[in-house]
N, C-alpha and C positions, 0 to 999 in steps of 0.2 A: 339441398346442401351445396355450401359454397365449395369449389375445388381449386387448390393452389399446387404449383410446384414445390414451394416450400414454406410451411408455417415455423416461425421462431417461437417459442413459448419462455417469454421475460424480454426484457427492453434496456437492460443495464449495457455496460460498455461491450459486453460480448454479445448479446441480443441484436442490440440496433446496429452495430457494424455489420453482423452477419448478414442482417435483413438488407441493410446497403449493398453490401457487396454482391448478393444474391439477384438483387434487381438489377445492378451495372451487368451482370453477366447474363442477361435477358430472361431471367426466373420470374414468373408470378409468385408475389412475395405477399406473407401478410405476418404481422407480430401481434401477439397475445400479451397485456399488460393490466395486472389487476390494479395497481397505484398509478405512479407517475412516469412517464416515459423518461428514460434515463437510468432507471433504476437505483440501487442504493449508491453506486458511485456519483451520479449527477445531483443525486438530491439528499443523501445523507452521509456519504462518505468522501471521496476524493475532492470534490469541487467545493462544497460548503466549507470543510475543514481548512482548506487553503484560504479560502477568505477570513475565517478567524484567526488563522496564523498570521496572515500579513497585519490584520489590526494589530494583533499582539506586538510585531517586529515594530510597525510605526510609533505604537506607545514606548516601546523601549528606546527607541530613536529620541523622544521627547524626553525622556528620563535622563538621557545620556548627551542632550545638546552641548552640554558645555565642553565634552570630551572633542567636540569638532568646533569650538571656538564660537558658537552659537549661544544665546541668552534667550531662554524661554522661560518667561517668569509665572505665567501661569496656564496650566493645562490640566485636564481631567478625561475621565472616560464616561462613557454613557453605554453601560452594559447592554440594556435593551437594544441600543441602536447597532451594537456591533454583532448582536445575534441577528436583527433584523436585516443587516446589510448582508449577512451570509446567507439568510434565506431568500434574499432576491437576487443574489447571484445564482444560486441553485435553481430558482425559477426562469430565472432568464435562459440558462442552459437546457432546462426541460423544454421550455419553447422552440428553444434551437433545433432540438431534436424533431420537434413537432414539424417544422419546415423541413427537415430533411425528409422524414417520412412522405410528407406532400410532394417535395421535389422529385423523389425517388419512385413515386406512384406505389407506394408500399400501404396495403391496407392496415390500419390500425384497430384491433379487437379489443376493446375494454371489458375485463372481466376476469375471474380466476379460470384458468384453463387445467383441463385434465386430459392427459394423454388415454388413448383408446386403442384397444385391438383394430387391425385393419387401415393402419396409418389414419387416424381420425384424431381429433382434439375437440373436448366437450367445454364449452364457456359458457358457464352459468345457464347449462342446459340446451343451449344450442349448438349443433355438431357442425364441423368444418373438416375436411378432408384434404391431404398432400400427400405427393408422392416421396416426399422427405420431410420429416420432423426433427426440429433440432432444439433440445433443453437445453436453456439458458436461464435457470430460475435462481441461480445465486446463493447468497448466504446470508447469515444473521448472526448477532452478538452470541456467542456460548456462554451458558450459565453452568457455573459448578453447583453440585450439590451445599456445599459449605457456603455459597455464595448467592442464595436465590434473589433475582431481581424483582424488585416491587416499583420500579419506575420513578420512585420519590427520593427515598435515602439510600438506597442501592440501585444503581443506574447502569445502562450501556450507552454505546457511543451517541444513539438518537437523541436521549434526553440529555445527554451532556452537550450538545450541541442548539438547544432550545431551552435551557434554564431560565425560568423567570427572574432570577436573581442570583447575584453572584455569591459562591459559597466563601466562607471565610476560611474554611480547612476542608481541605479534600484528601482522601486516600485513593490513590490509583493502583489498582492491583494487577499486575501484568506489565512488562515492559517492551513488548514489541513495538510495532510501529504507531498504532492507535493509540498504546498506553503514554509513549514517549509523547507525542503531538499534543495529546490532551494535558499532559503535565505541563510542558513547556507552555502552552497557551495559557491555563490559569495562573501559573506561577508568575508569568510576566503581566497579567491585569492585577496580579496583587493577592491572589489567593495563597494560602500557606498550604504547600502539596508534600505529600509522602508517597513514594512510589515502593512498592513492596513487588519484588521478583522473587519467584520460587528457586531459579537457577542461581549459579554463583556470580553471573554477570547480567547486568544490564542490556538490551538489545543483543539477545544471546545468539542469534543465528549470524552475526557479524563476525568478523575478525577480532580477536581479543584484543589488539591493539586500539581498535576503534571502541570497543566496549568501555574499555578503561578510560578512553579520551572522553566520552559520552558523560560516564559518572563525574569524572573530574569537572567538568563544564557544568553539569547540573547542581554539584554540589557548590560550586562558585556563584552560580545565579541563587542559591538558596532552597534548590529543592532536596529533601531529605531523601536518601537511598538505601531502602534496605534489601539486600542480597541474600540468598539461601533462605528465605524466609516463606512463611506461608500463612495465609488467612484462615484459620479454621473454624471462626465463628463471628457472627456480627450480630449485635444486639441492637435493634432498631425500637425498643419500647420507650426509651425517653425521647428529647427535644431533637437530638443528633443520633450519631451512631457509636457504638463501641466495637471496635474491631480486636479481636484476639489473634496475635500474630506469634507463630511459634518459629523460634529462631535457634540458632546453635547454642544460645547462651540461656534460653528458656523462653517462656511466655512474656510477651509484653501485650498491654493494652492501650491501643491508639483511638483517641477521641477526636470525630470530625463532623463536619455538617452532613456529608454523604461520602459514598463509595462509590468510585466507578469502577465498574468491572470489566477489563479488557485483555481476557485470557483466552483469545482466540476466535473464531468463528464456527456455526454449525449450518451446515447445507440446508436449501430449501427442498427438501425433496419429499416430504411428507404430504400425502394426500394428492399428490399428483399424478396418479393414475401407474406407477411404475409397477405394482405387484399385478395388476390386471393385463397388463400387456406382457409380462413375463422379463422386463428387464433387468439385468444382473448388477446386483449392488454389494460393494464390499464397505461394511459398515455405514458411513454415511456418503459414500461416494459411488458414483456411477461408472462402472466399467466400460471404457472404449478402446479400442486400437489406435493406432498412429494417425488414424484419419478421422477419428473421433465418432465411429460406428460403434453403436452398441452390439450387444450380441442377437438383436431383433432387427433384421433388414429394414432399412427406411426408418429407422429411429438413430438419433444421434445426440450427442451431449458434448457441452463446453464449458469452459470457466472454473467457477469455484465448485461445482459439483462434481468436477472429476479430480482424479487424483494429483494433476499439475498444481503448479503454485497458484494460490489464491490471489492473483494481481490483475488489476483491470487490463493492463497492456496484454498479459498473458490470454485474458480470454478473448479479447479482439483478435488477436493474431491466431488463435485457435478458430475461432469462427470463419474467418476469412480463408485460412486452408481448408476447413469441412466444405464449405459451398464451392470452394474453386475445385476440389475433388469431385465432388457431386457433379458440377458442368463439365467434368471429364479431362480437367487440365492435368499434366502432370507436375505434380506437387512435391516438394521437399519437406520431408517431416520437420517439425520444429524442434530446435535444439534448446532443450531445457537447461542446458549448463551454460546457455550465453543469456540469459535473462536477467536484466538489470532490476536492484531493489533499490527503492528509495523512501529514506524516512525524512519528513519536513518539519523537523522540530529546528530549533537553533542551537548549537550548530545542527546543519542538514546532514544526512549519512546517505551515501550511494555507494552500491559495490555491484560487482560483477565476477563470476568465476568462482575459482577455489579461494578458500583462505589459507595460509600459512601453513597451519595445522592440517587441514585437508591435504594440502600438497605432500607434506611430509608424510601422512600417514599413509599416503599411495606409495611412498617408497621414492619419490621424484627428486631429483637432482636439480636444486632450483637455486635462482638468484632472486633476492630480495632488496629491493630499493624504498628508501622513504624519504619524502621531502615535506618540513614542516612549513605551514603558512606564516609562521614567523619569521621564515626567510625570505617571504615574498612580498615584492615591493607593491605590489596591487592590495594584497591583503592589509599591507602595514597603512597605506594610504585610507584604505576604506576602515580601518579601524576592528578589523574582523580576523585576528591573528590565531584564534583557536583553531586547532585541527592540523590535518596532514593528507598527502596523497601516499599511499603505499602500493606497490607493483610486485609481482610475483611472474618470474618467467624460469622456463625450463633450461638449465643452464646448458643442455648439450644441442637442442634445436632451436632455442631462442622462442619457443612458442611462448605467446602471452598469456598465463595461467590464470591469473586474478588481478582485480584491481578494486581497491577498497580506500574511500575517500570519506573525511568528515571535515565540515567546514562551511562556510558561506557559499553559497551557490553551487554546491557540487552536484545536486541532483540534475543541473543543466550540464553540467560536465562529463557525465558517466558514459554518455553516447558516444564520446571519443574512443573509450577502450571496447564498448560493445561493438562497434562498427570494426574497429581493429582487429579484435578477435574473430569476428566473421569472415573478414578477409584473409585472415592468417598473417597478419602482420608479424615482425620480429621486433624485438628490443632495437636494434639497430636501425629499422626503417622508422621508428618512431623517433629516435635522436635525430635523425635526419630530415625529419619534416618539421619545419621552422614554424614555431608557436609565436604567436604575436606578444609584444611587450609593451605596456605591463599589463598582463591577465592573470585571474587566478589559473588559468590551464595551462602557463608555464610550468606550474608544479608538477602536471602530469609527465612533462619532458625531463624536469628536473629528477623527478623519482626514478624513471628509466635510467637517467643518466647515473643516478647513486647505484642502481644495480650492477652496473656495467664499471664502476670506478671511475667515471668520467664526470662527477657531479661539479658544476662551477660554483654555484652560490652557496654552498656549505665548508 
């Protein structure tokens, strides 16, 4: 039986990052993976979807070339080539993880792993042991009883990335990051898209102003949006699908080529031996303490299988902290209130901290500032004037409580707010930090200035 200091079950952005950090700390490490290195994120999620979205963005530039004083008389799309490019990007990233495993002398064990008592893992009948076993098996697309996925007419995100032909009409159920990104992609490529959201606003976890702007931008681009609506039945007996949608006004029948179910995720914890070991679970989440230890000594869990936010960067951060604690380091617990969230549609969405409503619900006395990209010189020059930056500060102490952005490139801008909040900066300090001109990032400074009644360009 092979013996390790650490075995990581799963090689997504939680698992492979954890394994690398463990190896850096001098721990003999192995990672178990049943499919491709990189997990869902690199192969079926974060990375290939961004490749699809980039193709859609370039296609939109071609459509609007005249807006930039350019004449493009003849252009078209090759849907198969767009999909193939996405797959090639994913394959390249997965090979990159293979290289990192070799570079860091990490053993890769291919197969389906199950945890066993006595700090052991069974991989397709072969046993391995370790002093520390870290579960990082991630999650998959969640299915609703009213919306079972058949992989053809009712699909999840995996099928949405590799369709053999582009649908003429598509219904997207759910308007979180996955639903919104695919709605944008297919609409930009020419598909007639309808988004159905159960809650009163799309991207419902965001600040209400962001949700309203996203709906406005979607409608302007031709995406139909139905909120406070629920798909109660899908008829797939014909050539396409007929979805029954319950709204406040009654039932409506929508017809399309297919339905994309984007109603959240379900953790991959079935059949991996949790019951045999006695690891405590609440619903479909593995219970852990602030150092990601389960109730059974020697067994840990990170990423989507735990109660924290189901985000790639959260899984990576958790894994690093987990193995640093194992290695005896004095680690600071992760601040889940300072985790940025990003949606990569057009316009992009990025946010961190409290929304305005959450701050008010906590009874905080706040200052709110907002700066529209329509007043930004860089945004005007780039032709990307939709959106804004919104900031929320504590009126008494100047603490940066929240930052919410919607617009071009904001997913690259949100790190300023994350770092500022981590370093406990105040609004006045942000104002005195000179921002380069002309940039989209100036909108952060201007929004802060608006909160303190010092805004220049409004």
